[in-house]
Every structure is written in structure tokens, then in C-alpha cells.
C-alpha positions as CSV (number, residue, x, y, z in Angstrom):
1,M,99.3,74.8,144.4
2,T,103.0,74.0,144.1
3,A,105.5,74.1,147.0
4,L,106.4,77.6,146.1
5,G,102.8,78.7,146.1
6,F,102.4,79.1,142.4
7,S,99.9,77.0,140.3
8,P,101.0,75.3,137.1
9,A,98.7,77.7,135.2
10,S,100.4,80.8,136.7
11,Q,103.8,79.4,136.0
12,A,102.9,78.8,132.4
13,Q,101.6,82.3,132.1
14,S,104.7,83.7,133.6
15,R,106.9,81.7,131.2
16,A,104.8,82.9,128.3
17,S,105.2,86.5,129.4
18,W,109.0,86.2,129.7
19,L,109.2,84.5,126.2
20,G,107.1,87.4,124.9
21,I,109.5,90.0,126.5
22,A,112.5,88.1,125.0
23,A,110.8,88.1,121.6
24,G,110.0,91.9,121.8
25,L,113.6,92.7,122.8
26,G,114.9,90.5,120.0
27,A,112.7,92.3,117.5
28,G,114.1,95.6,118.8
29,A,117.6,94.3,118.3
30,L,116.9,93.4,114.7
31,W,115.0,96.6,114.0
32,G,118.0,98.6,115.3
33,M,120.0,97.4,112.3
34,V,118.3,99.9,110.1
35,F,119.9,102.8,112.1
36,V,123.4,101.9,110.8
37,V,122.6,100.6,107.3
38,P,122.3,104.1,105.7
39,S,125.9,104.8,106.8
40,M,127.0,101.6,105.1
41,T,125.3,102.4,101.8
42,P,125.6,106.2,101.3
43,G,125.0,105.8,97.5
44,L,121.3,104.8,98.0
45,T,118.4,107.1,98.5
46,S,116.1,106.4,101.5
47,V,113.4,105.1,99.2
48,D,115.8,102.7,97.4
49,L,117.1,101.4,100.7
50,T,113.7,100.8,102.1
51,A,112.3,99.3,98.9
52,G,115.3,96.9,98.8
53,R,114.7,95.9,102.4
54,F,111.0,95.3,102.0
55,V,111.3,93.5,98.7
56,S,113.9,91.2,100.4
57,F,111.3,90.7,103.2
58,G,108.7,89.7,100.6
59,L,111.0,87.4,98.8
60,M,112.0,85.6,102.0
61,A,108.4,85.2,103.0
62,A,107.5,83.9,99.5
63,L,110.4,81.4,99.7
64,V,109.3,80.1,103.1
65,M,105.8,79.6,101.9
66,A,106.9,77.9,98.7
67,L,109.1,75.5,100.5
68,G,106.4,74.6,103.0
69,W,103.4,74.9,100.6
70,R,101.9,71.6,101.8
71,S,101.9,72.4,105.5
72,H,101.7,76.2,105.4
73,R,98.3,77.7,106.0
74,W,97.2,80.0,103.1
75,P,95.2,83.2,103.9
76,T,91.5,83.6,103.0
77,A,90.5,86.6,101.0
78,S,89.6,88.5,104.2
79,Q,93.0,87.6,105.8
80,A,94.9,88.6,102.7
81,L,93.1,92.0,102.7
82,S,94.0,92.4,106.4
83,A,97.6,91.7,105.6
84,L,97.6,94.2,102.8
85,G,96.1,96.9,105.1
86,M,98.5,96.1,107.9
87,S,101.5,96.3,105.5
88,L,100.4,99.8,104.4
89,L,100.0,100.9,108.0
90,G,103.3,99.4,109.3
91,A,105.6,99.4,106.3
92,T,105.1,101.0,102.9
93,G,102.5,103.6,103.7
94,Y,104.2,104.5,107.0
95,Y,107.5,104.9,105.3
96,L,106.1,107.0,102.4
97,L,104.7,109.4,104.9
98,L,108.0,109.6,106.8
99,A,110.1,110.0,103.6
100,Q,107.9,112.8,102.3
101,S,108.0,114.4,105.8
102,I,111.8,114.4,105.8
103,N,111.9,115.8,102.3
104,A,109.7,118.7,103.4
105,S,111.1,119.6,106.9
106,G,114.5,117.8,107.2
107,S,115.3,114.7,109.2
108,E,115.6,116.0,112.8
109,V,112.0,117.0,113.7
110,P,110.3,114.0,111.9
111,T,112.7,111.6,113.6
112,L,111.9,113.1,117.0
113,I,108.1,112.9,116.3
114,I,108.5,109.2,115.3
115,G,110.5,108.6,118.5
116,T,107.3,109.2,120.6
117,I,105.6,106.0,119.1
118,P,106.4,103.8,122.2
119,I,104.7,106.3,124.5
120,W,101.6,106.4,122.4
121,V,101.4,102.7,122.1
122,M,101.8,102.4,125.9
123,L,99.1,104.9,126.5
124,L,96.6,103.6,124.0
125,G,97.3,99.9,124.8
126,K,97.0,100.0,128.6
127,P,95.1,96.9,129.9
128,L,91.8,97.8,131.6
129,G,92.9,96.2,134.9
130,L,96.2,98.1,135.1
131,K,96.3,101.3,137.1
132,W,97.8,104.4,135.6
133,S,99.9,104.8,138.8
134,A,101.6,101.5,138.0
135,L,102.3,102.5,134.4
136,L,103.5,106.0,135.2
137,P,107.1,105.3,136.2
138,G,107.9,103.6,132.9
139,L,106.2,106.3,131.0
140,L,108.1,109.1,132.8
141,L,111.4,107.4,132.4
142,T,110.9,106.8,128.7
143,A,109.7,110.4,128.2
144,A,112.7,111.7,130.0
145,G,115.0,109.5,127.9
146,L,113.3,110.8,124.7
147,A,113.7,114.4,125.8
148,L,117.4,113.9,126.5
149,M,117.8,112.2,123.1
150,M,116.0,115.0,121.4
151,Q,118.2,117.6,123.1
152,A,121.3,115.7,122.1
153,S,120.1,115.3,118.5
154,L,119.2,119.0,118.1
155,S,122.4,120.2,119.7
156,H,124.3,118.7,116.8
157,T,122.1,120.4,114.2
158,E,123.4,123.7,113.0
159,A,120.0,125.0,111.9
160,L,116.5,123.7,111.4
161,P,114.6,124.4,108.3
162,L,112.7,127.7,108.3
163,A,109.2,127.2,109.7
164,G,107.4,127.9,106.4
165,V,104.5,126.1,104.7
166,D,106.7,123.2,103.6
167,F,108.1,122.7,107.1
168,W,104.7,122.5,108.7
169,W,103.5,120.2,106.0
170,G,106.4,118.0,106.8
171,V,105.5,118.0,110.5
172,L,101.9,117.1,109.6
173,L,103.1,114.2,107.5
174,A,105.4,113.0,110.3
175,L,102.4,113.0,112.7
176,G,100.6,110.9,110.1
177,A,103.5,108.5,110.0
178,M,103.5,108.3,113.8
179,A,99.7,107.6,113.8
180,S,100.1,105.0,111.1
181,W,102.6,102.9,113.0
182,T,100.9,103.3,116.3
183,A,97.6,102.1,114.7
184,F,99.6,99.2,113.2
185,A,100.9,98.1,116.6
186,L,97.4,98.2,118.2
187,L,95.5,96.6,115.3
188,N,98.2,93.9,114.7
189,A,98.1,92.8,118.3
190,A,94.3,92.7,118.2
191,W,94.3,90.7,115.0
192,L,96.7,88.1,116.3
193,K,94.7,87.6,119.5
194,R,91.5,87.2,117.5
195,H,93.1,84.6,115.2
196,P,95.0,82.2,117.5
197,Q,94.9,79.5,114.7
198,V,97.3,81.6,112.6
199,S,100.9,81.2,113.8
200,A,103.3,84.2,114.2
201,T,105.4,82.9,111.3
202,E,102.4,82.5,109.0
203,W,101.2,86.0,109.7
204,A,104.7,87.3,109.2
205,N,104.9,85.6,105.8
206,W,101.5,87.0,104.7
207,L,102.6,90.5,105.8
208,G,105.9,90.0,104.1
209,I,104.4,89.2,100.7
210,A,102.0,92.2,100.9
211,T,104.8,94.4,102.0
212,G,107.1,93.2,99.2
213,V,104.4,94.1,96.6
214,G,103.9,97.5,98.1
215,A,107.7,98.1,98.3
216,L,108.0,97.3,94.6
217,L,105.3,99.8,93.8
218,L,107.0,102.3,96.0
219,W,110.3,101.9,94.2
220,L,108.6,102.1,90.8
221,F,106.9,105.3,91.9
222,A,109.7,107.1,93.8
223,G,112.9,105.1,93.5
224,S,116.0,105.5,91.4
225,E,116.4,104.1,87.9
226,S,117.8,100.5,87.7
227,K,120.9,101.7,85.8
228,V,121.7,104.1,88.6
229,L,121.5,101.3,91.2
230,L,123.6,99.0,89.2
231,A,126.3,101.7,88.9
232,Q,126.9,101.7,92.7
233,E,130.6,101.5,93.6
234,D,130.1,98.8,96.1
235,I,127.0,97.0,94.8
236,G,127.9,93.8,96.7
237,L,127.7,95.6,100.1
238,T,124.5,97.4,99.1
239,A,122.8,94.1,98.1
240,M,124.0,92.4,101.4
241,A,122.7,95.3,103.4
242,C,119.2,95.1,101.8
243,I,119.1,91.3,102.2
244,A,120.3,91.4,105.8
245,T,117.7,94.0,106.8
246,G,115.0,92.3,104.7
247,I,115.5,88.9,106.4
248,G,116.6,90.2,109.8
249,S,114.8,93.5,110.4
250,G,111.9,92.4,108.2
251,W,111.0,88.8,108.3
252,A,112.7,87.6,111.5
253,A,111.8,90.7,113.5
254,S,108.2,90.4,112.3
255,I,107.9,86.9,113.6
256,L,109.4,88.0,117.0
257,W,107.1,91.0,117.2
258,N,104.1,88.8,116.4
259,L,105.1,86.5,119.3
260,A,105.5,89.4,121.6
261,S,102.2,91.0,120.5
262,R,100.4,87.7,121.1
263,R,101.9,87.0,124.6
264,L,102.0,90.5,126.0
265,S,99.6,93.4,126.6
266,V,99.9,96.1,124.0
267,S,101.3,98.6,126.5
268,L,104.2,96.3,127.6
269,A,105.0,95.4,124.0
270,G,104.9,99.2,123.2
271,Q,107.5,99.8,125.9
272,L,109.8,97.2,124.4
273,I,109.9,99.2,121.1
274,V,112.3,101.5,122.9
275,S,114.9,98.7,122.7
276,E,115.1,99.5,118.9
277,T,116.6,102.8,119.7
278,L,119.0,101.3,122.3
279,F,120.3,98.7,119.9
280,G,120.3,101.2,117.0
281,L,122.5,103.5,119.0
282,F,124.8,100.7,120.0
283,Y,125.3,99.5,116.4
284,A,125.9,103.1,115.2
285,F,128.5,103.7,117.9
286,V,130.3,100.4,116.9
287,W,130.2,101.3,113.2
288,D,131.4,104.8,113.8
289,A,134.0,103.7,116.4
290,G,132.8,106.5,118.7
291,W,131.4,106.9,122.2
292,P,128.0,108.2,123.2
293,T,127.8,111.7,124.7
294,P,126.9,111.9,128.4
295,A,123.4,112.9,127.5
296,Q,123.1,109.8,125.3
297,W,124.5,107.6,128.0
298,L,121.9,109.0,130.4
299,A,119.1,108.7,127.9
300,A,120.0,105.0,127.3
301,G,120.0,104.4,131.0
302,L,116.5,106.0,131.4
303,F,115.2,103.9,128.5
304,T,116.5,100.7,130.2
305,L,115.0,101.7,133.5
306,G,111.7,102.5,131.7
307,I,111.6,99.0,130.3
308,I,112.3,97.4,133.7
309,A,109.7,99.6,135.4
310,S,107.1,98.6,132.7
311,I,107.9,94.9,133.1
312,R,107.4,95.2,136.9
313,A,104.2,97.1,136.4
314,H,102.7,94.3,134.2
315,R,103.7,91.4,136.4
């Protein structure tokens, strides 16, 4: 025991946990970039923008692997299949479900359904030794923040789509997208903890290449023609937005998320996903030169308190 009453092992574990929390928050800060990019590139469809982002992610991963080909670990056939499956769950497959959902039922309801992902990850990823009573404050604060954010979002919507067959089909697809990314968060964390010999960067690179291939297929299947993309008025800004989100929100965020998933319990990492919304709101307000509504301020405060409560519960 040290003079402060903590063993070196407990100090190292605490340091690893705080590094994991910092990595999770960093991933959220980078993911939040995707909230504002559509406003910067209004000429792109959602499929084109997402394909551009994921292809850039794949190219960055391929470049890193090519530059370090002598020292970089290459995946086995089983690991490559795992990366392909994870990329479908957490990237191209997830986005295809979400995009089709938005086409069928508008953007508001699917966005709100997707917003519940942190809660599901927290619920399904709770460590066996952690009591529900300890996790409850963070869950309630996050749920209250989501409810306020939903109310603020719907209050700015003049009318929702009529609840016909297409609308409910869209809701079903949104639920599928939510389940897809939730499964990705759980399975990705489990895979990393089962394969400690694979570094967070190596796994991010493997995922990036698989995601890039899937994104290229997505663009060929549902994207705009190349001549339409090349005719964009500000093609330079469009290209920079795709590259920035591919390298930042894709490659770098994936490395940080892998670090967080390896060092933290799934429930705590799930709570940190809320930071994506917080940073996304901040970037959007800066870009639009506007101020949050009182409800959005309060929701952001509840999200922040929820993160703090969850960190305290997992100490």
C-alpha cells in the first residue's frame, strides 16, 4: 500500500479508466462533426456524404497499413470476416437502414429513435457487479435529457408524416438501425477484450478498410452519378468535408472508441456516446451563429450530469 492507501495496481487501473473516459469523450467530439457537415454541403445527398466519409476512412486506414506494412499486424481470415461483419453493423449496414427509414418516415422520428442508443448500450452492457441503483441516476438524467431534446426537436416541426404504411415501415427500419449500432457497441467491446494482442489502431484500420469497401458498394447502389458530384458548386469544400469526417469522425474516432471500449465497461462507454450529441449541438450552434433554446440548454446540462453520475457509479 502507498502512503495514500492505494496500491500501485489500483492506481494503474484508475489511470487506465480515466484514459478510457478521455478517449470516449474524444470519440464523441469527433463524431459530433457529422452533425454540422450536412449544413456545409447542401448539394450532397445523405448517401453521397456518408459514402464519401466512409471511403475516406477506408483510404486512410489503407494508407496507414501500407506505410507500416512491415510492423503492422495483418488480420487472419477469421479476423477479416469479423471486421467485415462489424463494419456492416456499425457503419454501412446501420446507415443504409437509417437512410431508408428517413426516406420513408421523415428525419424527426428516426433521429429520436437513434438518440436512445446510449440508454440501450448502458442497459445491456451493465457489469454483473454493478447494482442497478448505482446506474439509475445516470440513466434517468440521460433519459430526461433525451426527452427534452425530443420535445425541442418536434416543436420546430410543422407536421410529421401521416402515420401510414410507409411511416411505420420507416419506424421499423429505424428500430433496426438502433439495434444494429447497439449490437456493434456490445460486440466490438467484447471482441477487443477477447483479442488483447490486436491494438486499437490495428482494429480501426481493419474496420476502416472493410467499411470503405462497403461504402463504395453503397454509393454504387444508391449514390448520385459521378458527373452530378463533379458539378457541385463548391466541390473543394465538399471534398474537404468528406476527408475531414473520414479521417476525424471515422479513423481517429474509431481508434479512440476502441481504446475506450477496451478500458471501460460497456455501460460506461455507452454513457459517453451522449457526448456526441453535446459536441454536435455545440458545432451546429457555432456554424449557425445561434444560441440554444432554454430546453436545449437544460437537455445539455442533464446529459453532462448523466455522464458525471455514470462515471461516479463505475468508480
